mmCIF entry with sequence, helices, sheets and N, C-alpha, C, O atoms, coordinates in Angstrom:
data_MODEL
# 
_entry.id   MODEL 
# 
_entity.id                         1 
_entity.type                       polymer 
_entity.pdbx_number_of_molecules   1 
# 
_entity_poly.entity_id                      1 
_entity_poly.type                           'polypeptide(L)' 
_entity_poly.nstd_linkage                   no 
_entity_poly.nstd_monomer                   no 
_entity_poly.pdbx_seq_one_letter_code       MRTGIYKHYKEKLYQVIDTAKYTEALQE 
_entity_poly.pdbx_seq_one_letter_code_can   MRTGIYKHYKEKLYQVIDTAKYTEALQE 
_entity_poly.pdbx_strand_id                 A 
# 
loop_
_entity_poly_seq.entity_id 
_entity_poly_seq.num 
_entity_poly_seq.mon_id 
_entity_poly_seq.hetero 
1 1  MET n 
1 2  ARG n 
1 3  THR n 
1 4  GLY n 
1 5  ILE n 
1 6  TYR n 
1 7  LYS n 
1 8  HIS n 
1 9  TYR n 
1 10 LYS n 
1 11 GLU n 
1 12 LYS n 
1 13 LEU n 
1 14 TYR n 
1 15 GLN n 
1 16 VAL n 
1 17 ILE n 
1 18 ASP n 
1 19 THR n 
1 20 ALA n 
1 21 LYS n 
1 22 TYR n 
1 23 THR n 
1 24 GLU n 
1 25 ALA n 
1 26 LEU n 
1 27 GLN n 
1 28 GLU n 
# 
_struct_asym.id          A 
_struct_asym.entity_id   1 
# 
_struct_conf.conf_type_id            HELX_P 
_struct_conf.id                      HELX_P1 
_struct_conf.pdbx_PDB_helix_id       AA1 
_struct_conf.beg_label_comp_id       ARG 
_struct_conf.beg_label_asym_id       A 
_struct_conf.beg_label_seq_id        2 
_struct_conf.pdbx_beg_PDB_ins_code   ? 
_struct_conf.end_label_comp_id       GLN 
_struct_conf.end_label_asym_id       A 
_struct_conf.end_label_seq_id        27 
_struct_conf.pdbx_end_PDB_ins_code   ? 
_struct_conf.beg_auth_comp_id        ARG 
_struct_conf.beg_auth_asym_id        A 
_struct_conf.beg_auth_seq_id         2 
_struct_conf.end_auth_comp_id        GLN 
_struct_conf.end_auth_asym_id        A 
_struct_conf.end_auth_seq_id         27 
_struct_conf.pdbx_PDB_helix_class    1 
_struct_conf.details                 ? 
_struct_conf.pdbx_PDB_helix_length   26 
# 
_struct_conf_type.id          HELX_P 
_struct_conf_type.criteria    ? 
_struct_conf_type.reference   ? 
# 
loop_
_atom_site.group_PDB 
_atom_site.id 
_atom_site.type_symbol 
_atom_site.label_atom_id 
_atom_site.label_alt_id 
_atom_site.label_comp_id 
_atom_site.label_asym_id 
_atom_site.label_entity_id 
_atom_site.label_seq_id 
_atom_site.pdbx_PDB_ins_code 
_atom_site.Cartn_x 
_atom_site.Cartn_y 
_atom_site.Cartn_z 
_atom_site.occupancy 
_atom_site.B_iso_or_equiv 
_atom_site.pdbx_formal_charge 
_atom_site.auth_seq_id 
_atom_site.auth_comp_id 
_atom_site.auth_asym_id 
_atom_site.auth_atom_id 
_atom_site.pdbx_PDB_model_num 
ATOM 1   N N  . MET A 1 1  ? 0.836  -1.238 0.042   1.00 0.00 ? 1  MET A N  1 
ATOM 2   C CA . MET A 1 1  ? -0.005 -0.015 0.030   1.00 0.00 ? 1  MET A CA 1 
ATOM 3   C C  . MET A 1 1  ? 0.897  1.234  -0.018  1.00 0.00 ? 1  MET A C  1 
ATOM 4   O O  . MET A 1 1  ? 0.670  2.154  -0.804  1.00 0.00 ? 1  MET A O  1 
ATOM 5   N N  . ARG A 1 2  ? 1.898  1.237  0.822   1.00 0.00 ? 2  ARG A N  1 
ATOM 6   C CA . ARG A 1 2  ? 2.780  2.399  0.947   1.00 0.00 ? 2  ARG A CA 1 
ATOM 7   C C  . ARG A 1 2  ? 3.490  2.712  -0.339  1.00 0.00 ? 2  ARG A C  1 
ATOM 8   O O  . ARG A 1 2  ? 3.648  3.872  -0.720  1.00 0.00 ? 2  ARG A O  1 
ATOM 9   N N  . THR A 1 3  ? 3.923  1.639  -1.018  1.00 0.00 ? 3  THR A N  1 
ATOM 10  C CA . THR A 1 3  ? 4.695  1.907  -2.266  1.00 0.00 ? 3  THR A CA 1 
ATOM 11  C C  . THR A 1 3  ? 3.733  2.451  -3.301  1.00 0.00 ? 3  THR A C  1 
ATOM 12  O O  . THR A 1 3  ? 4.181  3.216  -4.155  1.00 0.00 ? 3  THR A O  1 
ATOM 13  N N  . GLY A 1 4  ? 2.443  2.123  -3.300  1.00 0.00 ? 4  GLY A N  1 
ATOM 14  C CA . GLY A 1 4  ? 1.457  2.612  -4.214  1.00 0.00 ? 4  GLY A CA 1 
ATOM 15  C C  . GLY A 1 4  ? 1.292  4.130  -4.049  1.00 0.00 ? 4  GLY A C  1 
ATOM 16  O O  . GLY A 1 4  ? 1.206  4.899  -5.006  1.00 0.00 ? 4  GLY A O  1 
ATOM 17  N N  . ILE A 1 5  ? 1.254  4.503  -2.756  1.00 0.00 ? 5  ILE A N  1 
ATOM 18  C CA . ILE A 1 5  ? 1.091  5.951  -2.446  1.00 0.00 ? 5  ILE A CA 1 
ATOM 19  C C  . ILE A 1 5  ? 2.330  6.701  -2.917  1.00 0.00 ? 5  ILE A C  1 
ATOM 20  O O  . ILE A 1 5  ? 2.215  7.800  -3.459  1.00 0.00 ? 5  ILE A O  1 
ATOM 21  N N  . TYR A 1 6  ? 3.517  6.123  -2.717  1.00 0.00 ? 6  TYR A N  1 
ATOM 22  C CA . TYR A 1 6  ? 4.772  6.716  -3.095  1.00 0.00 ? 6  TYR A CA 1 
ATOM 23  C C  . TYR A 1 6  ? 4.844  6.904  -4.598  1.00 0.00 ? 6  TYR A C  1 
ATOM 24  O O  . TYR A 1 6  ? 5.283  7.940  -5.098  1.00 0.00 ? 6  TYR A O  1 
ATOM 25  N N  . LYS A 1 7  ? 4.392  5.855  -5.317  1.00 0.00 ? 7  LYS A N  1 
ATOM 26  C CA . LYS A 1 7  ? 4.431  5.899  -6.784  1.00 0.00 ? 7  LYS A CA 1 
ATOM 27  C C  . LYS A 1 7  ? 3.497  6.983  -7.277  1.00 0.00 ? 7  LYS A C  1 
ATOM 28  O O  . LYS A 1 7  ? 3.827  7.715  -8.210  1.00 0.00 ? 7  LYS A O  1 
ATOM 29  N N  . HIS A 1 8  ? 2.346  7.089  -6.664  1.00 0.00 ? 8  HIS A N  1 
ATOM 30  C CA . HIS A 1 8  ? 1.366  8.104  -7.061  1.00 0.00 ? 8  HIS A CA 1 
ATOM 31  C C  . HIS A 1 8  ? 1.874  9.530  -6.831  1.00 0.00 ? 8  HIS A C  1 
ATOM 32  O O  . HIS A 1 8  ? 1.676  10.443 -7.634  1.00 0.00 ? 8  HIS A O  1 
ATOM 33  N N  . TYR A 1 9  ? 2.551  9.660  -5.665  1.00 0.00 ? 9  TYR A N  1 
ATOM 34  C CA . TYR A 1 9  ? 3.128  10.956 -5.315  1.00 0.00 ? 9  TYR A CA 1 
ATOM 35  C C  . TYR A 1 9  ? 4.232  11.332 -6.310  1.00 0.00 ? 9  TYR A C  1 
ATOM 36  O O  . TYR A 1 9  ? 4.360  12.486 -6.719  1.00 0.00 ? 9  TYR A O  1 
ATOM 37  N N  . LYS A 1 10 ? 5.018  10.331 -6.682  1.00 0.00 ? 10 LYS A N  1 
ATOM 38  C CA . LYS A 1 10 ? 6.159  10.576 -7.580  1.00 0.00 ? 10 LYS A CA 1 
ATOM 39  C C  . LYS A 1 10 ? 5.621  10.965 -8.987  1.00 0.00 ? 10 LYS A C  1 
ATOM 40  O O  . LYS A 1 10 ? 6.167  11.849 -9.647  1.00 0.00 ? 10 LYS A O  1 
ATOM 41  N N  . GLU A 1 11 ? 4.565  10.299 -9.410  1.00 0.00 ? 11 GLU A N  1 
ATOM 42  C CA . GLU A 1 11 ? 3.963  10.642 -10.745 1.00 0.00 ? 11 GLU A CA 1 
ATOM 43  C C  . GLU A 1 11 ? 3.440  12.061 -10.702 1.00 0.00 ? 11 GLU A C  1 
ATOM 44  O O  . GLU A 1 11 ? 3.598  12.807 -11.669 1.00 0.00 ? 11 GLU A O  1 
ATOM 45  N N  . LYS A 1 12 ? 2.796  12.465 -9.556  1.00 0.00 ? 12 LYS A N  1 
ATOM 46  C CA . LYS A 1 12 ? 2.235  13.798 -9.425  1.00 0.00 ? 12 LYS A CA 1 
ATOM 47  C C  . LYS A 1 12 ? 3.369  14.832 -9.455  1.00 0.00 ? 12 LYS A C  1 
ATOM 48  O O  . LYS A 1 12 ? 3.249  15.893 -10.067 1.00 0.00 ? 12 LYS A O  1 
ATOM 49  N N  . LEU A 1 13 ? 4.493  14.484 -8.762  1.00 0.00 ? 13 LEU A N  1 
ATOM 50  C CA . LEU A 1 13 ? 5.589  15.397 -8.685  1.00 0.00 ? 13 LEU A CA 1 
ATOM 51  C C  . LEU A 1 13 ? 6.167  15.656 -10.131 1.00 0.00 ? 13 LEU A C  1 
ATOM 52  O O  . LEU A 1 13 ? 6.453  16.787 -10.522 1.00 0.00 ? 13 LEU A O  1 
ATOM 53  N N  . TYR A 1 14 ? 6.313  14.537 -10.877 1.00 0.00 ? 14 TYR A N  1 
ATOM 54  C CA . TYR A 1 14 ? 6.855  14.724 -12.267 1.00 0.00 ? 14 TYR A CA 1 
ATOM 55  C C  . TYR A 1 14 ? 5.853  15.567 -13.116 1.00 0.00 ? 14 TYR A C  1 
ATOM 56  O O  . TYR A 1 14 ? 6.260  16.340 -13.982 1.00 0.00 ? 14 TYR A O  1 
ATOM 57  N N  . GLN A 1 15 ? 4.594  15.401 -12.852 1.00 0.00 ? 15 GLN A N  1 
ATOM 58  C CA . GLN A 1 15 ? 3.599  16.188 -13.625 1.00 0.00 ? 15 GLN A CA 1 
ATOM 59  C C  . GLN A 1 15 ? 3.773  17.657 -13.307 1.00 0.00 ? 15 GLN A C  1 
ATOM 60  O O  . GLN A 1 15 ? 3.716  18.483 -14.218 1.00 0.00 ? 15 GLN A O  1 
ATOM 61  N N  . VAL A 1 16 ? 3.984  18.014 -12.050 1.00 0.00 ? 16 VAL A N  1 
ATOM 62  C CA . VAL A 1 16 ? 4.156  19.356 -11.605 1.00 0.00 ? 16 VAL A CA 1 
ATOM 63  C C  . VAL A 1 16 ? 5.439  19.943 -12.309 1.00 0.00 ? 16 VAL A C  1 
ATOM 64  O O  . VAL A 1 16 ? 5.436  21.068 -12.810 1.00 0.00 ? 16 VAL A O  1 
ATOM 65  N N  . ILE A 1 17 ? 6.520  19.120 -12.315 1.00 0.00 ? 17 ILE A N  1 
ATOM 66  C CA . ILE A 1 17 ? 7.796  19.575 -12.934 1.00 0.00 ? 17 ILE A CA 1 
ATOM 67  C C  . ILE A 1 17 ? 7.636  19.789 -14.437 1.00 0.00 ? 17 ILE A C  1 
ATOM 68  O O  . ILE A 1 17 ? 8.167  20.745 -15.001 1.00 0.00 ? 17 ILE A O  1 
ATOM 69  N N  . ASP A 1 18 ? 6.896  18.883 -15.073 1.00 0.00 ? 18 ASP A N  1 
ATOM 70  C CA . ASP A 1 18 ? 6.648  19.092 -16.533 1.00 0.00 ? 18 ASP A CA 1 
ATOM 71  C C  . ASP A 1 18 ? 5.817  20.337 -16.791 1.00 0.00 ? 18 ASP A C  1 
ATOM 72  O O  . ASP A 1 18 ? 6.064  21.035 -17.775 1.00 0.00 ? 18 ASP A O  1 
ATOM 73  N N  . THR A 1 19 ? 4.885  20.627 -15.981 1.00 0.00 ? 19 THR A N  1 
ATOM 74  C CA . THR A 1 19 ? 4.059  21.814 -16.100 1.00 0.00 ? 19 THR A CA 1 
ATOM 75  C C  . THR A 1 19 ? 4.901  23.093 -15.912 1.00 0.00 ? 19 THR A C  1 
ATOM 76  O O  . THR A 1 19 ? 4.720  24.077 -16.630 1.00 0.00 ? 19 THR A O  1 
ATOM 77  N N  . ALA A 1 20 ? 5.812  23.056 -14.943 1.00 0.00 ? 20 ALA A N  1 
ATOM 78  C CA . ALA A 1 20 ? 6.665  24.161 -14.670 1.00 0.00 ? 20 ALA A CA 1 
ATOM 79  C C  . ALA A 1 20 ? 7.624  24.432 -15.875 1.00 0.00 ? 20 ALA A C  1 
ATOM 80  O O  . ALA A 1 20 ? 7.836  25.581 -16.264 1.00 0.00 ? 20 ALA A O  1 
ATOM 81  N N  . LYS A 1 21 ? 8.185  23.352 -16.442 1.00 0.00 ? 21 LYS A N  1 
ATOM 82  C CA . LYS A 1 21 ? 9.061  23.472 -17.565 1.00 0.00 ? 21 LYS A CA 1 
ATOM 83  C C  . LYS A 1 21 ? 8.285  24.070 -18.781 1.00 0.00 ? 21 LYS A C  1 
ATOM 84  O O  . LYS A 1 21 ? 8.786  24.941 -19.491 1.00 0.00 ? 21 LYS A O  1 
ATOM 85  N N  . TYR A 1 22 ? 7.070  23.574 -18.979 1.00 0.00 ? 22 TYR A N  1 
ATOM 86  C CA . TYR A 1 22 ? 6.195  24.031 -20.104 1.00 0.00 ? 22 TYR A CA 1 
ATOM 87  C C  . TYR A 1 22 ? 5.922  25.513 -19.932 1.00 0.00 ? 22 TYR A C  1 
ATOM 88  O O  . TYR A 1 22 ? 5.977  26.268 -20.903 1.00 0.00 ? 22 TYR A O  1 
ATOM 89  N N  . THR A 1 23 ? 5.624  25.947 -18.695 1.00 0.00 ? 23 THR A N  1 
ATOM 90  C CA . THR A 1 23 ? 5.339  27.367 -18.421 1.00 0.00 ? 23 THR A CA 1 
ATOM 91  C C  . THR A 1 23 ? 6.560  28.211 -18.671 1.00 0.00 ? 23 THR A C  1 
ATOM 92  O O  . THR A 1 23 ? 6.443  29.304 -19.224 1.00 0.00 ? 23 THR A O  1 
ATOM 93  N N  . GLU A 1 24 ? 7.718  27.746 -18.288 1.00 0.00 ? 24 GLU A N  1 
ATOM 94  C CA . GLU A 1 24 ? 8.967  28.461 -18.531 1.00 0.00 ? 24 GLU A CA 1 
ATOM 95  C C  . GLU A 1 24 ? 9.247  28.625 -20.037 1.00 0.00 ? 24 GLU A C  1 
ATOM 96  O O  . GLU A 1 24 ? 9.704  29.674 -20.491 1.00 0.00 ? 24 GLU A O  1 
ATOM 97  N N  . ALA A 1 25 ? 8.962  27.569 -20.781 1.00 0.00 ? 25 ALA A N  1 
ATOM 98  C CA . ALA A 1 25 ? 9.160  27.619 -22.176 1.00 0.00 ? 25 ALA A CA 1 
ATOM 99  C C  . ALA A 1 25 ? 8.240  28.642 -22.906 1.00 0.00 ? 25 ALA A C  1 
ATOM 100 O O  . ALA A 1 25 ? 8.621  29.259 -23.900 1.00 0.00 ? 25 ALA A O  1 
ATOM 101 N N  . LEU A 1 26 ? 7.035  28.781 -22.365 1.00 0.00 ? 26 LEU A N  1 
ATOM 102 C CA . LEU A 1 26 ? 6.105  29.711 -22.928 1.00 0.00 ? 26 LEU A CA 1 
ATOM 103 C C  . LEU A 1 26 ? 6.532  31.144 -22.602 1.00 0.00 ? 26 LEU A C  1 
ATOM 104 O O  . LEU A 1 26 ? 6.288  32.063 -23.384 1.00 0.00 ? 26 LEU A O  1 
ATOM 105 N N  . GLN A 1 27 ? 7.162  31.325 -21.457 1.00 0.00 ? 27 GLN A N  1 
ATOM 106 C CA . GLN A 1 27 ? 7.524  32.696 -21.035 1.00 0.00 ? 27 GLN A CA 1 
ATOM 107 C C  . GLN A 1 27 ? 8.761  33.210 -21.756 1.00 0.00 ? 27 GLN A C  1 
ATOM 108 O O  . GLN A 1 27 ? 8.962  34.422 -21.835 1.00 0.00 ? 27 GLN A O  1 
ATOM 109 N N  . GLU A 1 28 ? 9.596  32.316 -22.285 1.00 0.00 ? 28 GLU A N  1 
ATOM 110 C CA . GLU A 1 28 ? 10.809 32.760 -22.958 1.00 0.00 ? 28 GLU A CA 1 
ATOM 111 C C  . GLU A 1 28 ? 10.565 33.520 -24.283 1.00 0.00 ? 28 GLU A C  1 
ATOM 112 O O  . GLU A 1 28 ? 11.518 33.942 -24.938 1.00 0.00 ? 28 GLU A O  1 
# 
């Protein structure tokens, strides 16, 4: 159960990072 939560959190984290990179690319 704990690993499932960790995996979900990790995917969410990568999603946030991707969104931040995309936003930076738009601002340049």
